[in-house]
C-alpha positions as CSV (number, residue, x, y, z in Angstrom):
1,X,-82.5,-152.5,77.1
2,X,-79.4,-151.7,79.0
3,X,-77.7,-154.4,81.0
4,X,-77.6,-153.2,84.7
5,X,-74.4,-153.9,86.6
6,X,-74.7,-156.6,89.3
7,X,-74.9,-154.7,92.5
8,X,-73.0,-157.4,94.3
9,X,-70.0,-157.2,91.9
10,X,-68.7,-153.6,91.6
11,X,-66.1,-154.3,88.9
12,X,-65.8,-152.8,85.5
13,X,-63.6,-152.6,82.4
14,X,-61.3,-149.6,81.9
15,X,-60.0,-149.1,78.4
16,X,-56.9,-146.9,78.5
17,X,-55.2,-145.1,75.6
18,X,-51.8,-145.9,77.0
19,X,-50.1,-147.8,79.8
20,X,-50.3,-145.4,82.7
21,X,-46.9,-146.3,84.1
22,X,-44.5,-144.5,84.3
23,X,-46.8,-141.9,85.9
24,X,-45.0,-139.0,84.2
25,X,-47.5,-137.0,82.1
26,X,-51.0,-135.6,82.5
27,X,-53.0,-138.4,81.0
28,X,-51.0,-141.2,82.7
29,X,-51.3,-139.4,86.1
30,X,-55.1,-139.1,85.8
31,X,-55.6,-142.8,84.7
32,X,-53.1,-144.3,87.3
33,X,-54.5,-142.4,90.3
34,X,-58.0,-143.1,89.2
35,X,-57.3,-146.8,89.2
36,X,-55.5,-146.5,92.5
37,X,-58.4,-144.6,94.2
38,X,-61.2,-146.8,92.8
39,X,-59.2,-149.9,93.9
40,X,-58.8,-148.6,97.4
41,X,-62.6,-148.1,97.5
42,X,-63.0,-151.8,96.8
43,X,-63.9,-151.5,93.1
44,X,-62.7,-154.3,90.8
45,X,-60.9,-153.1,87.7
46,X,-60.2,-155.0,84.5
47,X,-57.7,-152.9,82.8
48,X,-57.1,-152.8,79.0
49,X,-54.1,-150.8,77.8
50,X,-53.0,-149.9,74.3
51,X,-49.2,-150.3,74.2
52,X,-46.6,-148.2,72.3
53,X,-43.2,-147.3,73.6
54,X,-43.9,-148.5,77.2
55,X,-43.4,-151.8,78.8
56,X,-46.0,-153.8,80.8
57,X,-46.1,-152.6,84.4
58,X,-46.3,-155.2,87.2
59,X,-47.4,-152.5,89.6
60,X,-50.8,-152.3,87.9
61,X,-51.6,-155.8,89.2
62,X,-51.6,-154.3,92.7
63,X,-54.8,-152.4,91.8
64,X,-56.5,-154.4,89.0
65,X,-58.1,-157.8,88.8
66,X,-56.7,-158.2,85.4
67,X,-54.4,-156.3,83.0
68,X,-54.4,-156.9,79.2
69,X,-52.2,-155.1,76.6
70,X,-53.0,-154.5,72.9
71,X,-50.5,-153.2,70.4
72,X,-51.2,-149.8,69.0
73,X,-51.0,-150.1,65.3
74,X,-48.6,-147.5,63.8
75,X,-49.1,-147.4,60.1
76,X,-48.5,-144.3,57.9
77,X,-51.5,-145.3,55.8
78,X,-53.8,-144.6,58.8
79,X,-53.1,-140.9,58.3
80,X,-55.5,-141.2,55.3
81,X,-58.3,-142.9,57.2
82,X,-61.6,-141.0,57.8
83,X,-61.1,-141.9,61.4
84,X,-58.8,-139.8,63.6
85,X,-55.3,-141.3,63.7
86,X,-55.4,-141.4,67.5
87,X,-58.5,-143.6,67.2
88,X,-57.7,-145.6,64.2
89,X,-54.3,-146.7,65.6
90,X,-56.1,-148.0,68.8
91,X,-58.4,-150.7,67.4
92,X,-58.4,-154.3,68.4
93,X,-60.6,-157.3,67.7
94,X,-59.2,-159.1,70.8
95,X,-60.3,-156.1,73.0
96,X,-63.9,-156.6,71.7
97,X,-63.7,-160.3,72.5
98,X,-62.5,-159.6,76.1
99,X,-65.2,-157.0,76.7
100,X,-67.9,-159.4,75.5
101,X,-66.9,-162.1,78.1
102,X,-69.2,-160.5,80.7
103,X,-71.7,-157.7,81.1
104,X,-69.7,-155.3,83.3
105,X,-69.7,-151.5,82.7
106,X,-67.0,-150.0,80.5
107,X,-65.1,-146.8,81.1
108,X,-63.4,-145.5,77.9
109,X,-60.4,-143.2,78.7
110,X,-60.4,-140.3,76.2
111,X,-61.9,-140.1,72.7
112,X,-58.7,-142.0,71.7
113,X,-60.1,-145.3,73.1
114,X,-63.7,-144.9,71.8
115,X,-63.4,-147.0,68.6
116,X,-65.7,-149.7,70.0
117,X,-68.1,-147.2,71.8
118,X,-70.7,-147.5,69.0
119,X,-70.2,-151.3,68.3
120,X,-73.7,-152.9,68.1
121,X,-72.6,-155.8,70.3
122,X,-71.8,-153.4,73.1
123,X,-75.1,-151.5,72.8
124,X,-76.7,-153.2,75.9
125,X,-73.7,-152.3,78.1
126,X,-73.3,-149.3,80.4
127,X,-70.6,-147.2,78.8
128,X,-69.0,-144.1,80.3
129,X,-66.4,-141.9,78.5
130,X,-63.8,-140.0,80.5
131,X,-62.9,-136.9,78.3
132,X,-59.5,-135.4,78.9
133,X,-60.0,-132.5,76.5
134,X,-62.2,-131.1,73.9
135,X,-59.9,-133.0,71.5
136,X,-60.6,-131.1,68.3
137,X,-59.9,-127.8,70.0
138,X,-56.7,-129.2,71.6
139,X,-55.3,-130.4,68.2
140,X,-56.2,-127.2,66.5
141,X,-54.3,-125.3,69.3
142,X,-51.3,-127.6,68.8
143,X,-51.4,-126.8,65.0
144,X,-51.4,-123.1,65.7
145,X,-48.1,-123.2,67.6
146,X,-46.4,-125.9,65.5
147,X,-43.6,-124.7,63.3
148,X,-42.9,-127.9,61.3
149,X,-45.3,-127.7,58.3
150,X,-45.9,-131.5,58.1
151,X,-46.8,-131.7,61.8
152,X,-48.8,-128.6,61.5
153,X,-50.9,-130.1,58.7
154,X,-51.3,-133.3,60.7
155,X,-52.7,-131.4,63.7
156,X,-55.2,-129.5,61.7
157,X,-56.4,-132.5,59.7
158,X,-56.6,-134.5,62.9
159,X,-58.6,-131.7,64.5
160,X,-61.2,-131.9,61.7
161,X,-61.5,-135.7,61.9
162,X,-61.8,-135.5,65.7
163,X,-64.6,-133.0,65.5
164,X,-66.5,-135.3,63.2
165,X,-65.8,-138.4,65.2
166,X,-66.9,-136.8,68.5
167,X,-70.5,-137.7,67.6
168,X,-69.7,-141.2,68.7
169,X,-70.3,-139.8,72.3
170,X,-74.0,-140.1,71.5
171,X,-73.5,-143.8,72.3
172,X,-72.2,-143.2,75.8
173,X,-74.5,-143.4,78.8
174,X,-72.5,-140.7,80.6
175,X,-69.5,-138.4,80.0
176,X,-67.1,-137.6,82.9
177,X,-65.6,-134.3,81.8
178,X,-62.4,-133.2,83.4
179,X,-63.2,-129.5,83.9
180,X,-66.1,-127.1,84.2
181,X,-65.4,-125.5,80.9
182,X,-65.4,-129.0,79.2
183,X,-68.5,-130.1,81.0
184,X,-70.3,-127.0,79.7
185,X,-69.3,-127.7,76.2
186,X,-70.2,-131.4,76.3
187,X,-73.5,-130.7,78.1
188,X,-74.6,-128.5,75.2
189,X,-74.4,-131.5,72.8
190,X,-74.8,-134.7,74.9
191,X,-76.8,-135.9,77.8
192,X,-75.6,-137.0,81.3
193,X,-72.4,-135.0,81.5
194,X,-70.8,-134.8,84.9
195,X,-67.6,-132.9,86.0
196,X,-65.1,-135.3,87.4
197,X,-61.9,-133.4,88.0
198,X,-58.4,-134.7,87.4
199,X,-57.0,-137.5,89.6
200,X,-53.6,-136.8,91.1
201,X,-51.0,-138.1,93.6
202,X,-52.0,-135.8,96.5
203,X,-54.2,-136.7,99.5
204,X,-53.1,-133.8,101.7
205,X,-51.4,-130.4,101.4
206,X,-47.6,-130.7,101.1
207,X,-46.8,-127.0,100.8
208,X,-43.7,-125.5,102.5
209,X,-44.1,-122.1,104.2
210,X,-41.5,-119.4,103.9
211,X,-39.3,-118.5,101.0
212,X,-37.8,-120.3,98.0
213,X,-34.9,-119.0,95.9
214,X,-36.2,-119.4,92.4
215,X,-39.2,-119.4,90.1
216,X,-40.1,-122.6,88.2
217,X,-41.9,-123.5,85.0
218,X,-42.3,-127.2,84.3
219,X,-44.0,-129.3,81.6
220,X,-43.3,-131.7,78.7
221,X,-41.2,-129.4,76.5
222,X,-41.8,-131.4,73.3
223,X,-45.4,-130.3,73.4
224,X,-45.7,-127.1,71.2
225,X,-47.9,-125.3,73.7
226,X,-45.3,-125.8,76.6
227,X,-42.5,-124.8,74.3
228,X,-44.3,-121.6,73.4
229,X,-45.0,-120.9,77.1
230,X,-41.4,-121.4,78.1
231,X,-40.1,-119.2,75.3
232,X,-42.6,-116.5,76.4
233,X,-41.3,-116.6,80.0
234,X,-37.6,-116.4,78.8
235,X,-38.1,-113.7,76.2
236,X,-40.9,-111.5,77.7
237,X,-40.7,-112.0,81.4
238,X,-37.5,-113.4,83.1
239,X,-35.1,-112.2,80.4
240,X,-35.8,-108.7,81.7
241,X,-35.5,-109.7,85.4
242,X,-32.6,-110.8,87.5
243,X,-34.8,-113.4,89.3
244,X,-33.6,-117.0,88.8
245,X,-35.9,-119.2,86.7
246,X,-35.6,-123.0,86.3
247,X,-37.4,-124.5,83.3
248,X,-37.8,-128.2,83.9
249,X,-39.0,-130.7,81.3
250,X,-37.9,-133.3,78.7
251,X,-37.0,-132.8,75.1
252,X,-36.7,-129.1,74.8
253,X,-36.5,-127.6,71.3
254,X,-33.2,-126.3,69.9
255,X,-34.8,-122.9,69.8
256,X,-35.6,-123.0,73.5
257,X,-32.1,-124.3,74.4
258,X,-30.4,-121.5,72.4
259,X,-32.7,-118.9,73.9
260,X,-32.1,-120.0,77.5
261,X,-28.3,-120.0,76.8
262,X,-28.4,-116.2,76.4
263,X,-29.5,-115.5,80.0
264,X,-27.4,-116.2,83.1
265,X,-30.4,-116.2,85.5
266,X,-32.3,-118.9,83.5
267,X,-31.5,-122.6,83.7
268,X,-32.9,-125.5,81.7
269,X,-33.1,-128.9,83.4
270,X,-34.0,-132.1,81.4
271,X,-34.1,-135.8,82.0
272,X,-35.6,-135.5,85.4
273,X,-37.5,-138.2,87.3
274,X,-41.0,-137.5,88.5
275,X,-39.9,-137.1,92.1
276,X,-37.2,-134.6,91.0
277,X,-39.9,-132.5,89.3
278,X,-42.1,-132.5,92.4
279,X,-39.1,-131.5,94.5
280,X,-38.5,-128.5,92.3
281,X,-42.2,-127.6,92.4
282,X,-42.2,-127.8,96.2
283,X,-39.1,-125.8,96.8
284,X,-39.7,-123.0,94.3
285,X,-40.8,-119.7,95.7
286,X,-43.1,-119.1,92.7
287,X,-44.5,-121.6,90.2
288,X,-45.1,-119.7,87.0
289,X,-47.6,-121.5,84.7
290,X,-48.8,-119.5,81.7
291,X,-50.7,-121.4,78.9
292,X,-52.0,-120.3,75.6
293,X,-54.4,-123.2,75.3
294,X,-57.4,-123.2,77.7
295,X,-58.3,-126.9,77.5
296,X,-59.1,-129.5,80.2
297,X,-57.4,-128.9,83.5
298,X,-53.6,-128.9,83.9
299,X,-52.2,-131.5,86.2
300,X,-49.1,-129.3,86.7
301,X,-51.4,-126.6,88.1
302,X,-52.8,-129.0,90.7
303,X,-49.2,-130.2,91.6
304,X,-48.2,-126.5,92.1
305,X,-51.2,-125.8,94.3
306,X,-51.0,-129.0,96.4
307,X,-47.2,-128.8,96.9
308,X,-45.8,-125.4,95.9
309,X,-45.8,-121.9,97.2
310,X,-47.0,-118.9,95.2
311,X,-48.6,-119.7,91.8
312,X,-48.6,-117.1,89.0
313,X,-50.7,-118.0,85.9
314,X,-52.5,-116.3,83.1
315,X,-56.3,-116.4,82.7
316,X,-56.5,-119.3,80.2
317,X,-54.7,-121.6,82.8
318,X,-57.5,-121.1,85.4
319,X,-60.6,-120.2,83.4
320,X,-63.6,-122.1,84.7
321,X,-61.5,-124.4,86.9
322,X,-62.7,-123.2,90.3
323,X,-59.0,-122.6,91.2
324,X,-58.9,-118.9,90.3
325,X,-58.8,-117.6,93.9
326,X,-55.7,-119.7,94.7
327,X,-53.6,-118.1,92.0
328,X,-52.1,-114.8,91.1
329,X,-53.4,-114.0,87.6
330,X,-51.3,-111.9,85.2
331,X,-52.5,-111.6,81.6
332,X,-49.6,-109.7,80.1
333,X,-45.8,-109.9,80.3
334,X,-45.7,-106.5,82.1
335,X,-48.1,-107.5,84.8
336,X,-46.4,-110.9,85.1
337,X,-43.0,-109.3,85.7
338,X,-44.5,-106.9,88.3
339,X,-46.4,-109.8,90.1
340,X,-43.3,-112.0,90.2
341,X,-41.1,-109.2,91.5
342,X,-43.5,-108.4,94.3
343,X,-44.1,-112.0,95.3
344,X,-40.4,-112.8,95.6
345,X,-40.4,-110.6,98.7
346,X,-43.6,-112.1,100.1
347,X,-43.4,-115.2,102.5
348,X,-45.8,-118.0,101.7
349,X,-47.7,-118.5,105.0
350,X,-50.0,-120.9,106.8
351,X,-53.1,-118.9,105.9
352,X,-52.4,-119.5,102.2
353,X,-52.0,-123.2,102.9
354,X,-55.3,-123.3,104.8
355,X,-57.1,-121.4,102.0
356,X,-55.9,-124.0,99.5
357,X,-56.8,-126.8,101.8
358,X,-60.5,-125.6,101.9
359,X,-60.7,-125.5,98.1
360,X,-58.7,-128.5,97.1
361,X,-59.8,-131.0,99.7
362,X,-63.4,-130.0,100.0
363,X,-64.6,-128.6,96.7
364,X,-64.4,-131.5,94.2
365,X,-60.7,-131.7,93.7
366,X,-60.0,-134.6,96.0
367,X,-59.5,-138.1,94.6
368,X,-61.9,-139.6,97.0
369,X,-64.7,-137.3,96.0
370,X,-64.1,-137.8,92.3
371,X,-63.8,-141.5,92.6
372,X,-67.2,-141.5,94.4
373,X,-68.8,-139.6,91.5
374,X,-67.3,-141.9,88.9
375,X,-68.4,-145.0,90.9
376,X,-71.9,-143.7,90.9
377,X,-71.8,-143.1,87.1
378,X,-70.7,-146.7,86.6
379,X,-72.9,-148.6,89.0
380,X,-76.0,-146.5,90.1
């Protein structure tokens, strides 16, 4: 029989795949602003973070009752485990001991953190999993664009292990899927799936009306998918236009750097702080965000819609997100060039901002709404 949460004590354990500070990539953004919003609602959070390459963050104590860190075990032999590497490297006996000190609900962030989901000692507990992607699809897509043969092999083998491991979700009492497309997939296999959209930094519209002077693509450029999208924009779209394009993101590939250097209207900016990225997003005339991987929901798309002007995407970026009507969709390089050329002469006006406000603040994309849904999953 499941242990029901104490209605007088709305606190829970959150197991995170990473320390969500600095808040500078999609997963960290979602986890941090989820913690912030739930804390503001009066929910008590006992945060458990797997640590690798990031330092403990004092700011987390502003939102959490307790914060514990567990080293992620990096061992090449784990590549030969039957468990996915992203799961096997996030195991901890001490984490189990901490979770067993009470009977509070547990929120597991991502399939990465679900090693203990099926543990028999946790069977009586209410357990919710926040899915950030259909992970085996995500890793398969990474493999398809990866040029390094060893990394390519890793992505495909990890995809196969993740597909098998995903059955652990049968032990969850609920799944909080990040997008409509993901919720449809998980609902076909598991019970009690609810769409809980991505958490983000925005509580109001921050768009600037009028004109900007450049187009922008931003993303973590070390990710193969983003590298491919940036190369597509340079070679197929802006390389044939005189319109200025800024590509912003860390760790660009040598191929991208060399390709950008061939064009005087295209600029690569790296090593930027989060606030500098947001300033570029806000001041661009067009945020151009193609993707060749329709998984989850892209935080950079929400950033562009909450703070930027015109947004040009391809269909995979907005498919089944509910954001289609807020973007200009162009599914080929020719159409994208024509759309960008036309929009550079079109002022971004208050009507567009109001249209975005109606969708983003009232249709399930606000932090307050999504925190309420998640709170209900954990405690009702």
